[in-house]
Backbone as CSV, one residue per row, in Angstrom:
resi,resn,N_x,N_y,N_z,CA_x,CA_y,CA_z,C_x,C_y,C_z
1,UNK,-15.611,-49.320,42.154,-15.047,-48.409,41.470,-16.016,-47.246,40.547
2,UNK,-15.429,-46.283,40.940,-16.378,-45.004,40.292,-15.769,-44.702,38.868
3,UNK,-16.683,-43.858,38.186,-16.212,-43.799,36.812,-15.045,-43.377,36.388
4,UNK,-14.377,-42.245,37.214,-13.194,-41.668,36.891,-12.215,-43.092,37.104
5,UNK,-12.152,-43.750,38.102,-11.253,-44.740,38.598,-11.353,-46.025,37.293
6,UNK,-12.531,-46.079,36.872,-12.823,-47.170,35.680,-12.225,-46.801,34.590
7,UNK,-12.163,-45.477,34.073,-11.726,-45.007,33.052,-10.132,-45.059,32.959
8,UNK,-9.710,-44.430,34.049,-8.245,-44.685,34.458,-7.778,-45.966,34.411
9,UNK,-8.409,-46.893,34.728,-7.590,-48.249,34.682,-8.100,-48.831,33.464
10,UNK,-8.972,-48.443,32.617,-8.927,-48.881,31.161,-7.607,-48.190,30.465
11,UNK,-7.543,-47.104,30.724,-6.563,-46.260,30.113,-4.967,-46.873,30.435
12,UNK,-4.888,-47.427,31.523,-3.537,-47.893,32.154,-3.381,-49.337,31.732
13,UNK,-4.364,-49.921,31.444,-4.625,-51.420,30.873,-4.126,-51.090,29.242
14,UNK,-4.582,-50.183,28.496,-4.040,-50.248,27.420,-2.395,-49.600,27.508
15,UNK,-2.192,-48.881,28.019,-0.659,-48.449,28.527,0.127,-49.582,28.804
16,UNK,-0.348,-50.332,29.497,0.448,-51.764,30.014,0.627,-52.610,28.933
17,UNK,-0.374,-52.802,28.222,-0.263,-53.737,27.063,0.463,-53.235,25.823
18,UNK,0.304,-52.095,25.553,0.767,-51.780,24.117,2.363,-51.128,24.322
19,UNK,2.737,-50.680,25.756,3.975,-49.977,25.968,4.795,-50.795,26.967
20,UNK,6.146,-50.074,27.370,6.888,-50.497,28.162,7.028,-49.578,29.170
21,UNK,6.005,-48.498,29.378,5.937,-47.437,30.354,5.273,-48.166,31.637
22,UNK,5.814,-47.989,32.429,5.685,-48.651,34.042,4.138,-48.229,34.494
23,UNK,3.516,-49.050,34.806,2.128,-48.792,35.467,2.005,-49.141,36.861
24,UNK,0.996,-48.978,37.285,0.660,-49.179,38.954,0.438,-50.416,38.864
25,UNK,1.190,-51.217,40.036,1.334,-52.597,40.195,-0.267,-53.057,40.464
26,UNK,-1.028,-52.306,41.215,-2.155,-52.607,41.400,-3.259,-52.470,40.757
27,UNK,-2.985,-52.166,39.459,-3.839,-52.136,38.339,-4.839,-53.442,37.988
28,UNK,-6.145,-53.305,37.838,-6.830,-54.434,37.659,-6.480,-54.715,36.385
29,UNK,-6.335,-56.320,35.935,-6.198,-56.672,34.316,-7.386,-57.680,34.248
30,UNK,-8.050,-57.737,33.223,-8.835,-58.985,32.860,-8.871,-58.764,31.341
31,UNK,-9.124,-59.841,30.497,-9.430,-59.966,28.983,-10.684,-59.071,28.816
32,UNK,-11.697,-58.871,29.855,-12.800,-57.962,29.277,-12.441,-56.397,29.656
33,UNK,-11.339,-56.312,30.410,-10.669,-54.802,30.570,-9.969,-54.533,29.444
34,UNK,-9.123,-55.456,29.053,-8.318,-55.166,27.732,-9.415,-54.972,26.510
35,UNK,-10.270,-55.595,26.569,-11.389,-55.256,25.314,-12.106,-53.879,25.288
36,UNK,-12.330,-53.545,26.617,-12.924,-52.139,26.697,-12.069,-51.214,26.774
37,UNK,-10.813,-51.516,26.849,-9.463,-50.526,26.759,-9.227,-50.002,25.271
38,UNK,-9.903,-50.611,24.360,-9.435,-50.328,22.946,-9.916,-48.959,22.615
39,UNK,-10.928,-48.044,23.300,-10.898,-46.938,22.881,-10.149,-46.140,23.338
40,UNK,-8.943,-46.242,24.248,-7.679,-45.745,24.461,-6.673,-46.055,23.661
41,UNK,-6.892,-46.743,22.359,-5.572,-47.051,21.851,-5.391,-45.914,21.275
42,UNK,-5.679,-45.186,20.558,-5.404,-43.985,20.080,-4.738,-43.019,20.806
43,UNK,-5.210,-42.825,21.926,-4.481,-42.336,23.070,-3.076,-42.523,23.379
44,UNK,-2.771,-44.037,23.328,-1.714,-44.338,23.498,-0.689,-44.030,22.151
45,UNK,-1.407,-43.817,20.995,-0.660,-43.191,19.801,-0.338,-42.085,19.948
46,UNK,-1.050,-40.998,20.921,-0.424,-39.662,21.316,0.815,-40.045,21.584
47,UNK,0.820,-40.629,22.845,1.922,-40.876,23.838,3.081,-41.396,23.131
48,UNK,3.111,-42.288,22.383,4.214,-42.945,21.328,4.723,-41.792,20.448
49,UNK,3.973,-41.163,19.692,4.199,-40.114,18.683,4.794,-39.056,19.522
50,UNK,4.343,-38.777,20.681,4.946,-37.310,21.442,6.351,-37.693,21.773
51,UNK,6.365,-39.137,22.409,7.777,-39.262,22.838,8.781,-39.334,21.670
52,UNK,8.232,-39.915,20.331,9.056,-39.833,19.177,9.618,-38.566,18.851
53,UNK,8.371,-37.721,18.614,8.682,-36.289,18.247,9.614,-35.597,19.363
54,UNK,9.366,-35.586,20.538,10.436,-35.297,21.263,11.585,-35.407,21.542
55,UNK,11.843,-36.843,21.099,13.486,-37.479,21.047,13.874,-36.802,19.596
56,UNK,13.208,-36.487,18.640,13.730,-36.032,17.286,13.909,-34.564,17.550
57,UNK,13.123,-33.737,18.134,13.253,-32.296,18.474,14.773,-32.129,19.246
58,UNK,14.671,-33.034,20.286,16.101,-32.650,21.163,16.995,-32.967,20.376
59,UNK,17.118,-34.292,19.550,18.190,-34.592,18.892,18.641,-33.537,17.805
60,UNK,17.643,-32.860,17.368,18.226,-31.999,16.147,19.103,-30.992,16.731
61,UNK,19.036,-30.539,18.081,19.754,-29.515,18.661,21.520,-30.015,18.579
62,UNK,21.732,-31.437,18.499,23.039,-31.747,18.561,23.489,-32.469,17.390
63,UNK,22.743,-33.201,16.580,22.810,-33.882,15.640,22.084,-33.608,14.154
64,UNK,22.646,-34.054,12.901,21.756,-33.783,11.899,20.724,-34.655,11.871
65,UNK,19.803,-34.129,11.030,18.196,-34.527,10.842,18.335,-36.176,10.585
66,UNK,19.165,-36.575,9.853,19.217,-38.049,9.795,19.201,-38.932,10.939
67,UNK,20.062,-38.449,12.007,20.603,-39.148,13.038,19.104,-39.081,13.922
68,UNK,18.675,-37.531,14.016,17.400,-37.338,14.590,16.307,-38.241,14.540
69,UNK,16.106,-38.554,13.359,15.331,-39.479,12.661,15.145,-40.822,13.171
70,UNK,16.693,-41.274,13.097,16.962,-42.576,13.449,16.590,-42.623,15.049
71,UNK,17.064,-41.947,15.868,16.895,-41.859,17.208,15.286,-41.816,17.389
72,UNK,14.591,-41.243,16.936,13.000,-41.022,17.121,12.535,-42.283,16.584
73,UNK,12.976,-43.208,15.653,12.670,-44.543,15.388,12.644,-45.364,16.400
74,UNK,14.314,-45.376,17.022,14.389,-46.180,18.077,13.615,-45.989,19.353
75,UNK,13.426,-44.816,19.770,12.631,-44.409,20.775,11.147,-45.066,20.545
76,UNK,10.506,-44.807,19.641,9.061,-45.593,19.376,9.324,-47.058,19.420
77,UNK,10.442,-47.679,19.001,10.475,-49.114,18.779,10.745,-49.557,20.394
78,UNK,11.560,-48.929,21.121,11.862,-49.365,22.593,10.478,-49.025,23.568
79,UNK,9.993,-48.113,23.307,8.860,-47.795,24.376,7.589,-48.760,23.998
80,UNK,7.550,-49.302,22.812,6.760,-50.400,22.556,6.977,-51.804,22.544
81,UNK,8.602,-51.811,22.658,8.973,-53.158,22.881,8.918,-53.706,21.342
82,UNK,8.569,-52.956,20.212,8.842,-53.750,18.936,7.546,-54.565,18.634
83,UNK,6.343,-54.019,19.481,5.115,-54.806,19.414,4.626,-55.186,18.069
84,UNK,4.496,-53.644,17.347,3.689,-53.852,16.090,4.881,-54.225,14.944
85,UNK,5.974,-53.717,15.152,7.079,-54.402,14.308,7.308,-55.950,13.874
86,UNK,7.067,-56.424,15.375,6.882,-57.988,15.661,5.861,-58.520,15.023
87,UNK,4.690,-57.811,14.874,3.452,-58.424,14.002,3.730,-58.324,12.702
88,UNK,4.217,-57.213,12.095,4.490,-57.055,10.797,5.150,-57.947,10.355
89,UNK,6.231,-58.198,10.945,7.289,-59.197,10.634,6.523,-60.794,10.471
90,UNK,5.905,-61.145,11.516,5.524,-62.350,11.463,4.292,-62.658,10.309
91,UNK,3.922,-61.503,9.989,2.580,-61.534,9.037,3.393,-61.667,7.593
92,UNK,4.576,-60.973,7.571,5.326,-61.262,6.107,5.675,-62.735,5.813
93,UNK,6.173,-63.333,7.281,6.698,-64.549,7.024,5.334,-65.617,6.671
94,UNK,4.421,-65.131,7.438,3.191,-65.870,7.189,2.633,-66.061,5.713
95,UNK,2.374,-64.838,5.441,1.760,-64.553,4.212,2.402,-64.840,2.912
96,UNK,3.890,-64.734,3.306,4.792,-64.814,2.271,5.255,-66.329,2.045
97,UNK,5.118,-67.132,3.169,5.738,-68.574,3.047,4.633,-69.707,3.251
98,UNK,3.483,-69.182,3.849,2.399,-70.290,3.892,1.328,-70.177,2.600
99,UNK,0.874,-71.354,2.394,-0.037,-71.677,1.236,-1.467,-71.692,1.794
100,UNK,-1.679,-72.362,2.905,-3.116,-72.700,3.322,-3.199,-71.818,4.424
101,UNK,-4.499,-71.815,5.284,-4.716,-70.858,6.336,-3.792,-71.442,7.396
102,UNK,-4.061,-72.788,7.655,-3.497,-73.383,8.841,-1.909,-73.146,8.600
103,UNK,-1.416,-73.173,7.420,0.047,-72.966,7.501,0.476,-71.520,7.705
104,UNK,-0.385,-70.589,7.258,0.078,-69.143,7.689,-0.326,-69.001,9.327
105,UNK,-1.304,-69.658,9.627,-1.577,-69.483,11.218,-0.218,-69.917,11.991
106,UNK,0.146,-71.144,11.503,1.087,-72.083,12.169,2.581,-71.131,11.926
107,UNK,2.884,-70.523,10.995,4.263,-69.684,10.686,3.988,-68.297,11.552
108,UNK,2.757,-67.761,11.797,2.696,-66.705,12.923,3.177,-67.075,14.144
109,UNK,3.057,-68.286,14.407,3.195,-68.896,16.074,4.722,-69.205,16.163
110,UNK,5.458,-69.230,14.951,6.682,-69.642,15.177,7.443,-68.189,15.485
111,UNK,8.318,-68.479,16.554,9.331,-67.481,16.940,10.427,-66.776,16.192
112,UNK,10.854,-67.676,15.050,12.094,-67.792,14.420,11.447,-66.756,13.141
113,UNK,12.401,-65.944,12.539,12.030,-65.076,11.567,12.858,-65.360,10.204
114,UNK,12.003,-65.662,9.549,12.446,-66.177,8.038,12.395,-64.956,6.862
115,UNK,13.100,-65.518,5.827,13.342,-64.401,4.865,12.294,-63.363,4.473
116,UNK,11.004,-63.583,4.327,10.074,-62.944,3.854,10.004,-61.588,5.332
117,UNK,10.214,-62.273,6.389,9.833,-61.359,7.465,11.443,-60.333,7.784
118,UNK,12.305,-61.037,7.447,13.602,-60.255,7.351,13.495,-59.202,6.389
119,UNK,13.211,-59.502,5.235,13.291,-58.575,3.873,12.117,-57.590,4.210
120,UNK,10.745,-58.037,4.623,10.000,-56.988,4.772,10.240,-55.986,5.771
121,UNK,10.627,-56.611,7.048,10.863,-55.347,8.071,11.890,-54.399,7.873
122,UNK,13.107,-54.778,6.985,14.169,-53.971,6.613,13.623,-52.856,5.591
123,UNK,12.858,-53.591,4.923,12.232,-52.538,3.896,11.254,-51.468,4.211
124,UNK,10.616,-51.971,5.402,9.763,-51.048,6.018,10.437,-50.071,6.657
125,UNK,11.458,-50.580,7.315,12.210,-49.381,8.245,13.068,-48.482,7.270
126,UNK,13.350,-49.067,6.159,13.883,-48.081,5.278,13.043,-46.891,4.665
127,UNK,12.016,-47.628,4.248,10.532,-46.737,3.796,10.274,-45.677,4.828
128,UNK,10.095,-46.092,6.095,9.937,-45.124,7.095,10.981,-43.978,7.428
129,UNK,12.283,-44.475,7.299,13.397,-43.378,7.433,13.196,-42.525,6.115
130,UNK,13.014,-42.771,5.101,13.482,-41.857,4.173,12.018,-40.957,3.806
131,UNK,10.935,-41.542,4.091,9.726,-40.603,4.048,9.805,-39.629,5.174
132,UNK,10.279,-39.931,6.522,10.527,-38.985,7.357,11.542,-37.886,6.960
133,UNK,12.538,-38.354,6.450,13.684,-37.689,5.899,13.206,-36.505,5.197
134,UNK,12.422,-37.124,3.943,11.902,-35.944,3.005,10.806,-35.013,3.956
135,UNK,10.025,-35.423,4.757,9.290,-34.609,5.420,9.963,-33.481,6.450
136,UNK,11.078,-34.212,7.218,11.938,-33.372,7.920,12.424,-32.206,7.212
137,UNK,13.078,-32.646,5.838,13.582,-31.478,5.110,12.682,-30.209,4.592
138,UNK,11.569,-30.941,4.482,10.382,-29.680,4.321,10.278,-28.751,5.512
139,UNK,10.164,-29.318,6.713,9.777,-28.518,7.948,10.161,-29.453,9.312
140,UNK,10.772,-29.060,9.976,11.173,-29.740,11.308,9.790,-29.835,12.218
141,UNK,8.921,-29.012,12.107,7.803,-28.680,12.754,6.611,-29.627,12.133
142,UNK,6.850,-29.764,10.850,5.620,-30.659,9.989,6.202,-32.184,10.395
143,UNK,7.376,-32.326,10.623,7.704,-33.789,10.807,7.414,-34.151,12.248
144,UNK,7.348,-33.047,13.511,6.993,-33.306,14.782,5.368,-33.714,14.531
145,UNK,4.855,-32.764,14.100,3.274,-32.970,14.074,2.950,-34.202,13.118
146,UNK,3.424,-34.788,12.345,3.389,-36.100,11.680,3.530,-37.196,12.411
147,UNK,4.590,-36.925,13.357,4.890,-38.146,14.074,3.596,-38.597,15.119
148,UNK,3.418,-37.389,15.593,1.853,-37.650,16.548,0.622,-38.100,15.913
149,UNK,0.647,-37.536,14.764,-0.569,-37.884,14.018,-0.368,-39.109,13.478
150,UNK,0.585,-39.706,13.013,0.865,-41.176,12.249,0.583,-41.931,13.182
151,UNK,1.272,-42.080,14.634,1.137,-43.002,15.432,-0.382,-43.164,15.714
152,UNK,-1.249,-41.974,15.947,-2.268,-42.029,16.581,-3.349,-42.765,15.327
153,UNK,-3.470,-41.817,14.067,-4.335,-42.477,13.145,-4.136,-43.615,12.940
154,UNK,-2.693,-44.429,12.551,-2.325,-45.930,12.520,-2.912,-46.683,13.345
155,UNK,-2.973,-46.344,14.502,-3.530,-46.936,15.443,-5.070,-47.090,15.666
156,UNK,-5.696,-46.199,15.274,-7.009,-46.212,15.207,-7.532,-47.091,13.844
157,UNK,-6.972,-47.021,12.902,-7.193,-47.936,11.727,-7.050,-49.358,11.825
158,UNK,-5.934,-49.692,12.730,-5.860,-50.693,13.136,-6.668,-51.533,14.027
159,UNK,-7.149,-50.595,15.173,-8.441,-50.945,16.047,-9.650,-51.379,15.202
160,UNK,-9.843,-50.557,14.080,-11.221,-50.589,13.219,-11.368,-51.946,12.802
161,UNK,-10.179,-52.857,12.738,-10.255,-54.284,12.169,-10.950,-55.065,13.109
162,UNK,-10.808,-54.835,14.318,-11.415,-55.655,15.486,-12.920,-55.038,15.317
163,UNK,-13.361,-53.850,14.922,-14.552,-53.539,14.904,-15.395,-54.265,13.540
164,UNK,-14.733,-54.318,12.460,-15.198,-54.968,11.100,-14.844,-56.121,10.855
165,UNK,-13.925,-57.025,11.423,-13.715,-58.284,11.090,-13.576,-59.271,12.167
166,UNK,-13.426,-60.474,12.014,-13.897,-61.655,13.133,-12.054,-62.016,13.245
167,UNK,-12.043,-62.272,14.666,-10.694,-62.838,15.152,-10.622,-64.047,14.747
168,UNK,-9.168,-64.543,14.135,-9.139,-65.817,13.999,-8.511,-66.655,15.202
169,UNK,-9.024,-67.858,15.824,-8.285,-68.346,16.928,-6.911,-68.791,16.561
170,UNK,-6.084,-68.624,17.461,-4.862,-68.961,17.206,-4.747,-70.680,17.335
171,UNK,-4.078,-71.245,16.633,-4.270,-72.978,16.556,-3.743,-73.505,17.998
172,UNK,-2.425,-72.717,18.592,-2.222,-72.997,19.867,-2.536,-72.239,20.854
173,UNK,-3.536,-72.587,21.539,-4.133,-71.327,22.496,-3.339,-71.091,23.565
174,UNK,-2.478,-72.133,23.970,-1.390,-71.885,25.257,-0.428,-70.962,24.911
175,UNK,-0.171,-70.700,23.589,0.948,-69.603,23.267,0.281,-68.500,22.837
176,UNK,-0.952,-68.361,22.715,-1.302,-66.939,22.094,-1.364,-65.647,22.966
177,UNK,-1.213,-64.785,22.501,-1.092,-63.380,23.102,-2.413,-63.220,23.348
178,UNK,-2.473,-62.213,24.420,-3.699,-61.748,24.797,-4.005,-60.655,23.922
179,UNK,-4.995,-60.423,23.487,-5.466,-59.630,22.423,-6.998,-59.077,22.758
180,UNK,-7.203,-57.801,22.176,-8.469,-57.614,22.441,-9.257,-57.706,21.278
181,UNK,-10.482,-58.746,21.617,-10.854,-59.252,20.404,-12.760,-59.005,20.601
182,UNK,-13.306,-58.290,21.444,-14.517,-57.721,21.717,-14.714,-56.571,20.940
183,UNK,-15.959,-56.505,20.311,-15.869,-55.236,19.409,-16.611,-53.874,20.390
184,UNK,-16.035,-52.861,20.092,-16.763,-51.609,20.849,-18.157,-51.246,20.309
185,UNK,-18.709,-50.410,21.211,-19.862,-49.913,20.744,-19.516,-48.740,19.737
186,UNK,-20.748,-48.496,18.874,-20.358,-47.181,18.031,-20.084,-46.170,18.514
187,UNK,-20.513,-45.586,19.635,-20.146,-44.537,20.703,-18.789,-44.811,21.027
188,UNK,-18.201,-45.977,21.212,-16.975,-46.007,21.775,-16.275,-45.872,20.453
189,UNK,-16.509,-45.969,19.175,-15.672,-45.896,18.117,-15.457,-44.555,17.847
190,UNK,-16.700,-43.892,18.195,-16.712,-42.250,17.796,-15.833,-41.682,18.782
191,UNK,-15.902,-41.832,20.055,-14.782,-41.289,21.111,-13.322,-41.751,20.618
192,UNK,-13.090,-42.929,20.110,-11.815,-43.189,19.531,-11.201,-42.219,18.432
193,UNK,-12.539,-42.008,17.505,-12.187,-41.256,16.232,-11.850,-40.034,16.677
194,UNK,-12.674,-39.319,17.680,-12.515,-38.024,18.192,-11.099,-37.756,18.729
195,UNK,-10.481,-38.640,19.305,-9.214,-38.813,19.932,-8.255,-38.713,18.564
196,UNK,-8.561,-39.217,17.537,-7.710,-39.558,16.464,-7.747,-37.991,15.581
197,UNK,-8.930,-37.231,15.410,-9.067,-36.173,14.830,-8.150,-34.829,15.690
198,UNK,-8.461,-35.058,16.935,-7.570,-33.778,17.620,-6.433,-33.298,17.300
199,UNK,-5.343,-34.260,17.165,-3.961,-33.998,16.850,-4.006,-33.239,15.245
200,UNK,-5.157,-33.595,14.706,-5.009,-32.863,13.085,-5.033,-31.480,13.195
201,UNK,-5.582,-30.668,14.247,-5.614,-29.508,14.453,-4.175,-28.721,14.310
202,UNK,-3.333,-29.502,14.766,-1.847,-29.032,14.757,-1.812,-28.662,13.130
203,UNK,-2.185,-29.332,12.111,-1.638,-29.143,10.872,-2.362,-27.653,10.495
204,UNK,-3.057,-27.115,10.824,-3.630,-25.963,10.465,-4.048,-25.787,8.987
205,UNK,-4.167,-27.097,8.399,-4.516,-27.027,6.951,-5.377,-28.314,6.851
206,UNK,-6.789,-27.955,6.283,-7.772,-28.999,6.219,-7.244,-30.101,5.127
207,UNK,-6.370,-29.649,4.099,-6.049,-30.874,3.056,-5.408,-31.967,3.973
208,UNK,-4.700,-31.944,5.108,-4.485,-32.983,5.621,-5.460,-33.847,5.948
209,UNK,-6.520,-33.464,6.239,-7.715,-34.665,6.640,-7.806,-35.471,5.367
210,UNK,-7.300,-35.139,4.260,-7.473,-36.230,3.083,-6.953,-37.696,3.479
211,UNK,-6.005,-37.520,4.408,-5.371,-38.706,4.724,-6.036,-39.752,5.460
212,UNK,-7.280,-39.203,6.208,-8.115,-40.064,6.869,-8.757,-41.254,5.738
213,UNK,-9.513,-40.533,4.689,-10.055,-41.598,3.776,-8.967,-42.562,3.082
214,UNK,-7.657,-41.986,3.018,-6.836,-42.845,2.241,-6.460,-43.977,3.284
215,UNK,-6.257,-43.696,4.528,-5.815,-44.390,5.606,-6.984,-45.604,5.681
216,UNK,-8.249,-44.963,5.697,-9.445,-46.005,5.595,-9.528,-46.777,4.576
217,UNK,-9.052,-46.655,3.435,-8.817,-47.420,2.370,-7.944,-48.452,2.406
218,UNK,-7.035,-47.962,3.084,-5.839,-48.857,3.519,-6.259,-50.173,4.200
219,UNK,-6.988,-49.586,5.334,-7.444,-50.571,6.477,-8.745,-51.403,5.620
220,UNK,-9.348,-51.032,4.490,-10.352,-52.027,3.697,-9.691,-52.797,3.100
221,UNK,-8.542,-52.643,2.487,-7.573,-53.466,1.733,-7.298,-54.459,2.559
222,UNK,-6.377,-54.149,3.455,-5.876,-55.063,4.453,-6.924,-56.019,5.122
223,UNK,-8.002,-55.567,5.361,-9.288,-56.434,5.969,-9.370,-57.340,5.014
224,UNK,-9.684,-56.908,3.829,-9.876,-57.765,2.681,-8.979,-58.887,2.377
225,UNK,-7.637,-58.601,2.580,-6.750,-59.571,2.419,-6.594,-60.370,3.250
226,UNK,-6.584,-60.033,4.596,-6.879,-61.058,5.652,-7.711,-61.834,5.724
227,UNK,-8.975,-61.416,5.418,-10.254,-62.140,5.267,-10.128,-63.491,4.429
228,UNK,-9.493,-62.865,3.395,-9.468,-63.803,1.968,-8.497,-64.929,2.284
229,UNK,-7.549,-64.683,2.940,-6.450,-65.846,3.418,-6.473,-66.574,4.357
230,UNK,-6.960,-65.722,5.695,-6.982,-66.638,7.071,-8.332,-66.386,7.648
231,UNK,-9.398,-65.678,6.863,-10.579,-65.714,7.426,-10.869,-64.569,8.283
232,UNK,-10.066,-63.777,8.606,-10.201,-62.635,9.650,-8.759,-62.176,10.097
233,UNK,-8.644,-61.758,11.253,-7.105,-61.141,11.753,-6.792,-61.756,12.957
234,UNK,-5.559,-61.635,13.180,-4.951,-62.270,14.465,-4.149,-60.889,14.983
235,UNK,-3.599,-61.001,16.064,-2.802,-59.803,16.649,-1.687,-59.568,15.814
236,UNK,-0.984,-60.576,15.167,0.171,-60.149,14.087,-0.312,-59.246,12.858
237,UNK,-1.885,-59.659,12.696,-2.282,-58.916,11.525,-2.507,-57.287,11.975
238,UNK,-2.916,-57.173,13.415,-3.078,-55.972,13.757,-1.989,-54.906,13.801
239,UNK,-0.961,-55.710,14.170,0.466,-54.899,14.190,0.879,-54.489,12.704
240,UNK,0.778,-55.515,11.806,0.957,-55.173,10.490,0.227,-54.063,9.701
241,UNK,-1.334,-53.957,10.180,-1.729,-52.818,9.913,-1.416,-51.676,10.485
242,UNK,-1.037,-51.556,11.649,-0.783,-50.365,12.182,0.719,-50.006,11.688
243,UNK,1.616,-50.733,11.245,2.713,-50.212,10.566,2.581,-49.862,9.007
244,UNK,1.698,-50.424,8.352,1.529,-50.292,6.935,0.487,-48.947,7.087
245,UNK,-0.265,-48.512,7.925,-0.947,-47.456,7.965,-0.210,-46.307,8.522
246,UNK,0.783,-46.482,9.261,1.851,-45.316,9.439,2.481,-45.078,8.193
247,UNK,3.155,-45.877,7.444,3.699,-45.384,6.485,2.994,-44.916,5.429
248,UNK,1.722,-45.498,5.115,0.859,-44.644,4.626,0.513,-43.462,4.685
249,UNK,0.707,-42.879,5.885,0.309,-41.476,6.538,1.198,-40.867,6.038
250,UNK,2.695,-41.190,6.188,3.728,-40.162,5.727,3.828,-40.436,4.219
251,UNK,3.506,-40.956,3.415,3.487,-41.008,1.814,2.537,-40.007,1.655
252,UNK,1.320,-40.228,2.175,0.335,-39.139,1.859,0.452,-37.678,2.251
253,UNK,1.356,-37.433,3.349,1.781,-36.189,3.790,2.647,-35.608,2.423
254,UNK,3.593,-36.299,2.288,4.396,-35.789,1.055,3.472,-35.696,-0.156
255,UNK,2.690,-36.433,-0.548,1.780,-36.192,-1.762,1.050,-34.896,-1.756
256,UNK,0.515,-34.599,-0.423,-0.376,-33.670,-0.358,0.382,-32.327,-0.196
257,UNK,1.572,-32.418,0.608,2.752,-31.242,0.734,2.872,-30.723,-0.713
258,UNK,3.135,-31.609,-1.761,3.376,-31.044,-3.216,2.184,-30.156,-3.797
259,UNK,0.907,-30.241,-3.166,-0.072,-29.545,-3.994,-0.516,-28.305,-3.055
260,UNK,0.330,-28.123,-1.920,-0.180,-26.979,-1.206,0.647,-25.582,-1.327
């Protein structure tokens, strides 16, 4: 396998794992390839954010902004199969209803949704809608740029947990979801960070780069919280980190806009 085919295979592995977008049937897949594909996680954010932004842009020709936002949210959830939302919901249930590490990990494996998960995901989606609603009323173009960058940056922050923290083995290995657990090299992290930075050029204002340290602080807090309670991260924790980081991105945009 030459270098181009190898990198393409890694990208398609990430695409297959994190989205419902069809991939070639002959793609090679293994846990090792999934681990190496981490450097393309942010590029997946480009695609998800781009699809969400496109749906919003097209919808606004026919519907009010509020409906366009909901349709864009539906698009991102559909394309990912609610992958990250599911992780956030399970994390809310686990950390809200469990007292010990073992209880939290057991609850994460339960396919049923409890009160903490239901309330958590409802509040998260409401907050996401209203933050996007405020941004869109400032500028539809700003909204489109935010969608692309938020999906990209949040996935980078989530993937950093893999680099800085230890994976907590599922109690029931037979039911564990496949997940990238091996750490990338520093060079691969820089490559992923470069993919995160590129969409920021769309903002045309350097102040929006302040979102990155805010996102990093969010990641540090979540990493500390997960480590304190379960000793590291699980796949659900990564999904929760992505969702929280995405919300923090939108909130940061609103704050920064007030000072521009």
